[in-house]
C-alpha positions in Angstrom: -22.1 -30.5 -14.5 -19.3 -33.3 -14.9 -19.5 -35.8 -16.7 -17.6 -38.9 -16.5 -16.7 -41.5 -19.3 -14.9 -44.5 -18.4 -12.2 -45.4 -20.8 -9.5 -47.9 -21.5 -6.3 -46.4 -22.3 -3.2 -48.3 -23.5 0.0 -48.0 -21.6 1.7 -46.6 -24.9 -0.9 -43.8 -25.5 -0.7 -43.0 -21.4 3.2 -42.7 -21.9 2.7 -40.4 -25.2 0.2 -38.1 -23.1 2.5 -38.0 -20.1 5.6 -37.0 -22.2 3.4 -34.2 -23.9 2.0 -33.0 -20.4 5.7 -32.8 -18.9 7.1 -31.1 -21.9 4.4 -28.4 -22.4 2.6 -28.1 -18.8 5.2 -26.4 -16.7 4.0 -22.7 -17.2 0.5 -23.7 -16.0 1.9 -24.7 -12.6 3.3 -21.6 -11.7 0.0 -20.1 -11.2 0.0 -21.0 -7.5 3.1 -21.9 -6.4 2.6 -19.2 -3.8 -0.8 -20.0 -2.1 -2.2 -16.8 -0.6 -5.1 -16.9 1.6 -6.4 -14.3 -0.6 -5.2 -11.7 -3.0 -7.5 -8.8 -2.4 -8.5 -7.2 0.7 -11.2 -4.6 1.5 -10.6 -2.2 4.5 -14.2 -1.0 4.3 -14.8 2.3 5.7 -11.7 4.0 7.8 -11.4 7.2 9.2 -9.0 9.6 7.8 -7.7 11.2 11.0 -6.8 7.6 12.7 -3.7 7.1 10.9 -2.7 4.2 8.4 -4.2 1.0 8.4 -2.5 -2.3 7.7 -3.2 -5.7 6.3 -1.0 -8.8 5.9 -1.3 -11.3 3.4 -0.1 -14.5 4.2 1.3 -17.2 1.8 2.5 -20.7 1.8 5.4 -21.8 -0.7 4.1 -24.7 -2.7 6.7 -24.5 -5.3 8.7 -27.4 -3.8 12.1 -25.2 -3.5 13.2 -22.3 -1.6 11.7 -18.9 -2.6 12.9 -15.3 -2.1 10.8 -12.2 -2.5 12.9 -10.0 -4.5 10.6 -6.7 -4.6 7.2 -5.4 -3.6 6.3 -2.4 -5.7 3.0 -0.3 -4.7 1.0 1.8 -7.1 0.9 5.0 -5.0 3.3 6.6 -2.7 0.2 6.1 -0.1 1.0 2.5 0.2 4.0 1.4 2.1 4.9 -2.3 1.5 7.0 -4.6 3.7 7.6 -8.4 3.3 9.4 -11.7 4.3 13.1 -10.8 3.5 14.5 -14.3 4.5 14.4 -17.1 2.0 10.9 -19.2 2.5 11.5 -22.9 2.6 9.1 -25.2 0.7 6.1 -25.5 2.7 6.6 -22.5 4.9 4.7 -19.4 5.3 5.6 -15.7 4.5 3.7 -12.6 4.4 2.9 -9.3 2.3 2.3 -6.1 4.1 0.3 -3.3 3.0 0.3 0.0 5.0 -2.2 2.4 3.7 -2.2 6.3 4.7 -5.5 7.6 4.4 -4.6 11.1 5.3 -5.8 13.7 2.6 -7.2 10.9 0.5 -11.2 11.1 1.2 -13.4 8.7 -0.8 -12.9 5.3 -2.4 -9.5 4.1 -3.0 -8.2 0.7 -4.9 -4.2 0.0 -4.9 -2.3 -2.7 -6.1 1.0 -4.3 -5.0 3.3 -5.9 -7.7 5.2 -9.0 -5.9 8.4 -10.2 -8.0 10.1 -13.5 -6.5 12.9 -15.6 -8.0 10.1 -18.2 -9.3 9.8 -18.1 -13.2 6.5 -16.7 -14.4 4.9 -13.3 -14.3 4.8 -11.1 -11.1 1.8 -11.5 -8.7 -0.6 -8.4 -7.9 -2.1 -8.3 -4.7 -4.9 -5.5 -4.3 -6.3 -3.3 -1.1 -9.4 -1.2 -1.4 -11.6 0.6 0.9 -13.5 4.1 1.6 -12.1 6.9 3.6 -14.3 8.9 5.8 -14.3 11.7 8.3 -14.8 10.9 11.7 -18.3 9.8 12.6 -19.1 10.0 8.7 -21.6 7.2 7.4 -21.5 6.0 3.8 -23.2 8.6 1.3 -26.6 8.0 0.5 -25.5 8.2 -3.1 -23.9 5.0 -2.8 -27.1 3.1 -2.6 -28.4 3.0 -6.3 -30.1 -0.4 -6.2 -34.0 0.6 -5.4 -36.2 -2.0 -3.8 -39.5 -0.3 -3.1 -38.7 2.3 -0.3 -35.5 0.6 0.4 -32.2 1.2 -1.6 -29.1 -1.0 -1.6 -25.6 -0.5 -3.0 -26.3 -3.3 -5.4 -29.2 -5.9 -6.4 -27.1 -8.7 -5.7 -24.7 -9.7 -2.6 -21.4 -11.0 -3.3 -20.1 -13.6 -0.6 -16.6 -13.8 -2.3 -14.8 -17.2 -1.7 -16.4 -19.6 0.5 -14.6 -22.7 1.3 -16.5 -26.2 1.3 -16.5 -26.8 5.2 -19.1 -26.9 7.8 -19.1 -23.3 9.0 -21.0 -20.1 8.0 -19.1 -17.6 6.3 -20.6 -14.1 7.2 -20.9 -10.9 5.3 -22.6 -7.7 6.1 -24.6 -5.3 3.5 -25.8 -1.9 4.6 -29.1 -0.5 3.2 -31.2 2.7 3.9 -34.9 3.5 3.7 -35.6 6.4 1.6 -39.2 6.6 2.1 -41.1 8.6 4.3 -42.7 5.8 6.6 -41.1 3.1 8.5 -40.7 -0.5 6.7 -40.4 -3.5 9.0 -38.5 -6.9 7.9 -41.2 -9.6 8.7 -38.7 -11.9 9.6 -39.5 -14.2 6.7 -37.2 -15.2 3.8 -37.2 -17.8 1.1 -33.8 -18.9 0.7 -32.1 -22.2 0.0 -30.6 -23.8 3.5 -27.2 -23.1 3.3 -28.1 -19.2 3.2 -29.3 -17.6 6.5 -30.6 -14.0 6.6 -30.8 -11.4 9.6 -32.0 -7.8 9.3 -30.9 -5.3 12.0 -33.0 -3.4 13.0 -36.0 -5.0 11.8 -38.1 -2.1 11.5 -36.1 0.8 9.6 -37.0 4.4 10.1 -37.9 6.9 7.4 -34.4 7.7 6.3 -32.8 5.3 8.4 -30.3 2.9 7.8 -29.8 -1.1 8.7 -27.6 -3.8 7.7 -28.7 -7.1 6.0 -26.5 -9.8 7.3 -25.7 -13.0 5.0 -24.4 -16.4 6.4 -23.5 -18.9 3.6 -22.2 -22.5 4.3 -19.9 -24.1 1.6 -20.5 -27.4 2.9 -24.3 -27.5 2.7 -23.9 -26.1 -0.6 -21.6 -28.7 -1.8 -20.6 -27.5 -5.3 -17.6 -25.9 -6.9 -16.9 -22.8 -8.5 -19.0 -19.6 -9.3 -22.4 -19.9 -7.7 -25.7 -17.6 -8.0 -28.7 -18.1 -5.8 -32.0 -16.3 -5.3 -33.5 -15.2 -2.0 -36.6 -13.4 -1.1 -37.3 -11.2 1.7 -40.7 -10.5 2.9 -41.3 -6.8 4.3 -44.2 -4.4 5.0 -43.0 -2.1 2.6 -46.3 -0.8 0.2 -44.2 -0.2 -2.8 -42.6 -3.8 -2.8 -43.1 -6.1 0.0 -41.1 -9.3 -1.6 -37.6 -8.1 -2.3 -35.6 -10.5 -4.5 -31.7 -10.7 -4.6 -29.2 -12.5 -6.2 -26.2 -14.2 -3.7 -23.1 -14.8 -5.5 -20.1 -16.9 -4.1 -17.2 -18.5 -5.4 -16.4 -22.2 -3.7 -13.2 -24.2 -3.3 -11.9 -26.7 -1.1 -10.2 -25.7 2.1 -6.5 -27.2 2.4 -4.9 -26.9 5.9 -1.5 -25.8 6.0 1.0 -29.1 5.4 4.4 -29.7 6.2 7.0 -30.0 3.8 7.0 -34.0 3.8 3.2 -34.0 3.5 3.5 -31.5 0.5 5.8 -33.7 -1.3 3.7 -37.0 -0.7 0.6 -35.0 -2.1 -1.1 -35.4 -5.4 -0.2 -33.0 -8.1 -2.2 -32.0 -11.2 -0.2 -31.1 -14.4 -2.2 -30.0 -17.2 -0.6 -30.1 -20.5 -1.0 -26.4 -21.5 -2.8 -23.2 -20.0 -4.6 -22.5 -23.6 -6.2 -24.5 -26.6 -7.2 -23.0 -30.0 -10.0 -24.4 -31.4 -9.1 -22.5 -34.7 -11.8 -21.6 -37.1 -15.2 -22.9 -36.7 -18.8 -22.9 -38.3 -21.8 -21.4 -36.4 -24.0 -24.1 -34.6 -21.4 -26.7 -35.5 -19.8 -28.2 -32.0 -16.1 -28.9 -32.0 -14.1 -30.9 -29.6 -10.6 -30.6 -28.3 -8.7 -33.2 -25.9 -6.7 -32.0 -22.8 -4.1 -34.2 -21.3 -3.4 -34.1 -17.5 -1.0 -36.4 -15.4 -0.7 -36.9 -11.5 2.9 -36.3 -11.0 2.3 -36.5 -7.3 2.8 -39.3 -4.9 -1.0 -39.9 -3.9 -4.0 -40.8 -5.7 -5.4 -37.4 -7.6 -9.2 -36.7 -7.7 -10.4 -34.2 -10.3 -13.6 -33.1 -8.2 -15.2 -30.9 -10.6 -14.8 -29.0 -14.1 -16.7 -25.6 -14.8 -17.0 -23.8 -17.8 -17.6 -20.0 -17.8 -20.6 -20.2 -20.6 -23.5 -22.8 -21.1 -21.7 -23.3 -24.6 -18.9 -25.3 -23.1 -19.1 -28.8 -21.8 -16.1 -30.7 -20.2 -16.0 -34.5 -19.8 -12.9 -36.0 -17.9 -12.3 -39.6 -18.9 -11.2 -40.5 -15.5 -11.8 -38.7 -12.4 -9.3 -40.5 -10.1 -5.7 -41.0 -11.1 -3.1 -43.1 -9.2 0.5 -41.5 -9.1 2.0 -41.2 -12.4 -1.1 -41.9 -14.2 -2.5 -39.9 -17.3 -6.1 -39.0 -18.7 -7.8 -36.6 -20.8 -10.5 -34.2 -20.3 -12.5 -33.4 -23.7 -13.5 -30.1 -24.1 -16.6 -29.1 -26.4 -17.3 -26.1 -27.6 -20.9 -25.0 -29.5 -20.5 -21.7 -31.3 -24.3 -21.6 -31.4 -25.2 -18.2 -33.2 -21.9 -16.6 -31.9 -19.4 -14.6 -34.4 -15.9 -13.8 -34.7 -13.5 -14.5 -32.0 -14.3 -16.0 -28.9 -12.5 -16.4 -25.8 -13.8 -18.8 -23.2 -12.4 -20.9 -20.5 -12.8 -23.8 -17.9 -12.0 -24.1 -14.3 -10.6 -27.6 -13.1 -11.0 -28.4 -9.4 -8.8 -31.1 -7.8 -7.5 -32.5 -4.7 -3.9 -31.0 -5.5 -3.1 -28.9 -2.6 -0.4 -27.2 -4.2 -2.6 -25.7 -7.1 -6.6 -26.8 -6.3 -7.9 -24.8 -9.1 -6.6 -24.4 -12.4 -7.8 -22.5 -15.3 -7.6 -23.4 -18.8 -8.2 -20.7 -21.5 -9.5 -21.6 -25.3 -9.9 -19.3 -28.4 -11.8 -19.6 -31.7 -12.9 -17.8 -34.5 -16.7 -18.5 -35.6 -17.4 -17.8 -39.2 -20.9 -17.2 -40.8 
């Protein structure tokens, strides 16, 4: 939960913060200078004898200057890359293609593409994965390890992946099997939040039969940022476990439509002072706080929409959540070591209205003494 504290800061202090931010913060902005629609793609089941499969990773150049892709290297000879060879102007789109040849490679695969550009910073890693099967082959029964009475699922949680905060339902399908000796019927009853819809087809799953559970998730109705976890209960006539409980996972981000170079140049821009913070040596159960400076270097008002820690031991307070062009402020990060010992590495995610880099991650470290 984001806690906002309103404070008055002197012009001199704001100026000092801005100087620190501009000096140290350039590295943090390298992370999303190329905005990909996704950085991982799952082909699902692909048939070995139907030839290569192709996926295209599209991206927008949000760096503010022309960018050229220097090379794309695949982690395996089974994957053939291709990419935009021309210089990509600011605000324009490019692509990275991955063609995977499944011939002679049955089973699961997970491959990477390493993308090097003429931008500063580390190379970008893209990922493709899937399952190579023979013609007509169904997923192996051994894949279904999560037991819910007579029904078996691949996992006891359903991961929706990235969901945008807009008024539409993202759809994912999750197969499962009936490992029992009698048919099991889904009673068309589910306890779930209003932003999660559930469908099971077929509703009656024969003994040793297969079915698909379809989830629909509406990010706008959820209206929260970052990693989210919800519980749902499905009602069946399964004598072993009539009510089956699952966890639904999702990562929620704002959706930004493609902007023209002119619009991108006028947009707000979040510049964070540093991508890492050192808390030093701490005592157990003794909270410690650090201030993280940030600046709106864009031309329009910047909104800090949420700050999320990856641990209940972290809280983050933004002094201001709305900054005019050129304005600076701070985020106060508080870490409570509680009963932890030794080296600790945690992080916060900052969600903002910056279309160049809407989600920024700041890590921090500490050593907790007895």
